[in-house]
C-alpha positions as CSV (number, residue, x, y, z in Angstrom):
1,M,16.7,12.5,-9.9
2,I,13.3,14.1,-9.7
3,A,12.7,17.8,-9.2
4,P,11.4,18.7,-5.7
5,F,7.7,18.5,-5.0
6,S,5.8,21.8,-4.8
7,V,3.6,22.0,-1.7
8,L,0.3,23.5,-2.6
9,A,-1.5,23.0,0.7
10,E,-0.8,21.2,3.9
11,D,-2.3,21.1,7.5
12,D,0.0,22.6,10.2
13,D,-1.0,19.8,12.6
14,L,0.4,16.9,10.6
15,P,3.0,14.8,12.5
16,R,6.6,15.5,11.3
17,W,9.6,13.0,11.5
18,D,13.2,13.8,11.3
19,L,13.9,12.9,7.7
20,P,17.3,12.7,6.0
21,E,18.1,15.9,4.1
22,Q,17.9,14.4,0.6
23,I,14.3,13.2,1.3
24,A,13.2,16.3,3.0
25,R,14.5,18.4,0.2
26,L,12.9,16.4,-2.7
27,Y,9.5,15.9,-0.8
28,G,9.3,19.6,0.0
29,G,9.3,19.2,3.7
30,S,8.7,16.4,6.4
31,L,6.5,13.6,6.5
32,G,5.2,11.8,9.8
33,L,2.5,9.5,10.6
34,D,0.2,9.0,13.8
35,E,1.0,5.6,15.1
36,P,-0.3,2.9,15.1
37,C,-2.0,3.4,11.7
38,V,-3.2,1.6,8.5
39,I,-2.3,3.7,5.4
40,A,-3.1,2.9,1.7
41,N,-1.1,4.1,-1.3
42,F,-2.6,4.2,-4.8
43,V,-2.0,5.8,-8.2
44,E,-5.1,6.5,-10.2
45,S,-5.6,7.5,-13.8
46,L,-7.4,10.8,-14.6
47,D,-10.6,8.8,-15.5
48,G,-10.4,6.7,-12.2
49,I,-8.6,3.3,-12.9
50,V,-6.2,2.0,-10.4
51,S,-5.6,-1.4,-11.7
52,V,-5.8,-3.2,-15.1
53,P,-5.6,-7.0,-14.1
54,D,-4.3,-8.3,-17.5
55,L,-1.8,-5.5,-18.0
56,P,1.8,-6.3,-16.7
57,R,3.1,-3.5,-14.5
58,S,-0.3,-1.8,-14.8
59,H,0.8,0.4,-11.7
60,A,3.6,2.0,-13.8
61,A,1.4,2.4,-16.9
62,L,-1.4,4.2,-15.0
63,G,1.2,6.3,-13.2
64,D,2.7,7.3,-16.6
65,D,6.1,5.8,-15.5
66,S,6.3,8.7,-13.0
67,E,9.6,9.0,-11.0
68,A,7.8,11.2,-8.6
69,D,5.2,8.7,-8.0
70,R,7.8,6.0,-7.4
71,F,9.5,8.3,-4.9
72,V,6.5,8.5,-2.9
73,L,5.9,4.7,-3.1
74,A,9.5,4.3,-1.7
75,L,9.1,6.9,1.0
76,L,5.8,5.2,2.3
77,R,7.5,1.9,2.3
78,A,10.4,3.4,4.1
79,C,7.9,4.4,6.8
80,A,6.2,1.2,7.1
81,D,6.7,-1.7,9.3
82,V,4.7,-4.1,7.0
83,I,3.4,-3.9,3.5
84,L,-0.1,-5.5,3.2
85,V,-1.1,-7.1,-0.2
86,G,-4.0,-9.2,-1.5
87,S,-3.5,-12.5,-3.3
88,G,-4.7,-10.8,-6.5
89,T,-1.9,-8.3,-6.2
90,L,0.7,-11.0,-5.6
91,L,-0.6,-12.8,-8.9
92,A,-0.5,-9.7,-10.8
93,S,3.1,-9.0,-9.6
94,P,5.1,-12.1,-10.2
95,K,8.5,-10.3,-10.0
96,G,7.3,-8.0,-7.2
97,T,9.7,-7.5,-4.2
98,W,8.0,-4.7,-2.4
99,R,11.5,-3.5,-1.3
100,V,12.1,0.2,-0.6
101,D,15.2,0.5,-2.7
102,R,13.7,-1.0,-5.8
103,A,11.0,1.7,-5.9
104,Y,13.3,4.7,-6.2
105,P,16.9,3.6,-6.3
106,D,18.3,7.1,-6.6
107,A,17.5,7.7,-2.8
108,A,18.1,4.2,-1.6
109,E,20.7,5.3,0.9
110,A,18.6,8.0,2.3
111,F,15.6,5.8,2.8
112,A,17.8,3.2,4.5
113,E,19.0,6.0,6.9
114,L,15.3,6.8,7.5
115,R,14.6,3.3,8.5
116,S,17.7,3.2,10.7
117,R,16.7,6.4,12.5
118,R,13.3,4.8,13.2
119,G,14.8,1.6,14.5
120,L,13.4,-0.5,11.7
121,P,15.1,-3.4,9.7
122,E,16.5,-2.8,6.2
123,Q,13.1,-3.7,4.5
124,P,9.5,-3.8,5.7
125,C,7.9,-7.3,6.1
126,V,5.3,-8.3,3.4
127,A,2.1,-9.7,4.5
128,V,-0.5,-11.3,2.1
129,V,-4.2,-11.8,2.7
130,T,-5.6,-14.8,1.1
131,A,-8.5,-17.3,1.5
132,G,-6.5,-19.7,-0.5
133,G,-8.4,-19.8,-3.8
134,S,-6.0,-17.5,-6.0
135,F,-2.9,-17.8,-4.0
136,D,0.6,-18.1,-5.6
137,A,2.6,-20.1,-3.2
138,T,5.7,-20.1,-5.4
139,H,6.0,-16.2,-5.4
140,P,9.7,-15.4,-4.7
141,V,8.7,-12.8,-1.9
142,L,7.4,-15.8,0.2
143,G,10.9,-17.2,0.3
144,A,12.3,-14.0,1.9
145,G,10.1,-14.5,5.0
146,A,6.6,-13.1,4.7
147,V,3.4,-13.4,6.7
148,V,0.2,-15.1,5.1
149,L,-3.0,-14.1,6.7
150,T,-5.7,-16.6,6.0
151,T,-8.6,-18.6,7.2
152,E,-8.9,-21.7,9.4
153,S,-10.0,-23.8,6.6
154,A,-7.4,-22.7,4.1
155,A,-4.4,-22.5,6.6
156,T,-3.3,-26.2,6.4
157,D,-3.0,-26.3,2.6
158,V,-1.4,-22.8,2.5
159,E,1.2,-23.9,5.1
160,A,1.9,-27.0,3.2
161,S,2.7,-25.0,-0.1
162,V,4.9,-22.1,1.1
163,P,8.5,-22.0,2.0
164,D,9.5,-22.5,5.7
165,A,10.5,-18.8,5.9
166,T,6.8,-17.7,5.7
167,E,4.6,-17.7,8.7
168,V,1.1,-18.8,8.1
169,V,-1.6,-17.2,10.4
170,A,-5.2,-18.4,10.4
171,V,-7.0,-15.4,11.8
172,S,-10.7,-16.2,11.3
173,D,-13.2,-18.8,10.4
174,G,-15.5,-18.8,7.4
175,E,-14.7,-18.4,3.6
176,A,-13.1,-14.8,3.7
177,V,-10.4,-13.5,5.9
178,D,-11.6,-11.2,8.7
179,L,-9.5,-7.9,8.0
180,T,-10.0,-6.7,11.6
181,A,-8.4,-9.9,12.9
182,A,-5.9,-9.7,10.2
183,V,-4.7,-6.4,11.4
184,A,-4.8,-7.3,14.9
185,A,-2.6,-10.3,14.1
186,L,-0.1,-7.8,12.6
187,R,-0.2,-5.6,15.6
188,E,0.6,-8.6,17.8
189,R,3.7,-9.1,15.8
190,G,4.8,-5.5,16.6
191,Y,3.8,-3.9,13.3
192,S,2.9,-0.4,14.0
193,V,2.7,1.3,10.4
194,I,0.7,-1.0,8.1
195,L,1.0,0.1,4.4
196,S,-1.6,-1.4,2.2
197,E,-0.7,-1.5,-1.4
198,G,-3.8,-3.2,-2.7
199,G,-5.4,-4.2,-4.6
200,P,-8.7,-2.3,-4.7
201,N,-10.7,-5.3,-3.3
202,L,-8.5,-5.5,-0.3
203,F,-8.6,-1.7,0.0
204,G,-12.5,-1.9,-0.2
205,G,-12.7,-4.5,2.6
206,L,-10.3,-2.5,4.8
207,V,-12.4,0.7,4.3
208,A,-15.6,-1.1,4.8
209,S,-14.2,-2.6,8.2
210,Q,-13.2,1.0,9.3
211,L,-9.5,0.2,9.4
212,V,-7.9,2.7,7.1
213,D,-6.7,5.9,8.8
214,E,-4.9,7.7,5.8
215,L,-5.0,7.4,2.0
216,F,-2.1,8.6,-0.2
217,L,-3.5,9.0,-3.6
218,T,-1.4,9.9,-6.7
219,F,-3.6,11.5,-9.5
220,S,-1.8,10.7,-12.9
221,P,-2.6,12.7,-16.0
222,V,-3.1,9.7,-18.3
223,L,-6.6,8.4,-19.4
224,A,-6.8,4.7,-19.2
225,G,-10.4,4.1,-20.9
226,R,-12.8,1.1,-20.4
227,A,-14.1,-1.3,-22.9
228,V,-14.8,-5.0,-22.2
229,A,-11.9,-6.1,-19.9
230,P,-12.4,-5.3,-16.3
231,R,-10.5,-2.2,-15.2
232,L,-10.8,-1.5,-11.4
233,G,-11.5,1.6,-9.5
234,L,-10.1,2.5,-6.1
235,V,-12.8,0.6,-4.1
236,E,-14.0,-2.8,-5.4
237,G,-15.9,-5.6,-3.8
238,V,-18.1,-3.5,-1.3
239,E,-20.8,-1.0,-1.6
240,L,-20.6,2.0,0.5
241,L,-23.2,4.7,-0.4
242,P,-25.9,5.2,0.2
243,E,-25.9,3.3,3.5
244,T,-22.3,3.9,4.4
245,R,-20.6,7.2,4.0
246,V,-16.8,7.3,4.3
247,A,-15.3,10.7,3.8
248,G,-11.8,11.8,3.2
249,R,-10.4,15.0,4.9
250,L,-7.7,16.5,2.7
251,R,-4.5,17.1,4.7
252,S,-1.9,17.7,2.1
253,V,-1.6,18.4,-1.6
254,R,1.7,18.3,-3.5
255,A,2.5,18.5,-7.2
256,N,5.3,17.3,-9.4
257,G,5.0,18.0,-13.1
258,S,1.3,17.1,-13.9
259,H,1.0,14.6,-11.2
260,L,-1.0,15.5,-8.0
261,F,-0.3,13.8,-4.7
262,L,-3.1,14.0,-2.3
263,R,-3.2,12.8,1.5
264,Y,-6.5,12.2,3.1
265,A,-7.5,11.3,6.6
266,L,-10.4,8.8,6.2
267,S,-13.2,8.5,8.8
268,P,-16.6,6.9,8.7
269,M,-19.5,9.3,9.0
């Protein structure tokens, strides 16, 4: 079991939900979200890397196998109606389940209680964004009943390849998935809290489309380094500055050991 987080700074006007005692004690207080919302969660190395595509379980390596980071991951999943991932993240996580209890088993009962208090099912839904090109239709998470958000041109092939439990939704024309339409499709299905767990290309697209309300960012003390193989930063696939300025307003700072846990409200300027 982790030691409780230290709260270094936090806005007084943050929403606060009624959390089970164990979660509130470990997190150092309450957590709440303004609904509806799109939030994102990442762990980043000290030198700015959030993903190493060729490294299995790169999230764990970049997070220095931090139990505190896994606790926050589980907490945000417990708050979410749906977890949104890109097809690259699906490929990089062949055994991924995106279940709350797998992220931090020591507080599984408390997270289940939190979901019950909020009237949510046992696990959040998983939604995958893909244009069809690098999509793993055999991934086990699809057999549990996921949502695939894709294009009109790719929908027929995707639907033919996935299990019957998976819903395929064609949200837009063209070669790329319109993320505004994808979020709207999730809203139509009653999903209020959308948690994006990446990757950085999906996050970049969401930010460029002005869809992300808050970013939860864990700073890990490890250095990842760069050489020849690609190592990805927080935002990939889009250019923001100088034409587009997206700024974060710091709302909360927590620490656990040498890891920092930051919460930003994001707003285009």
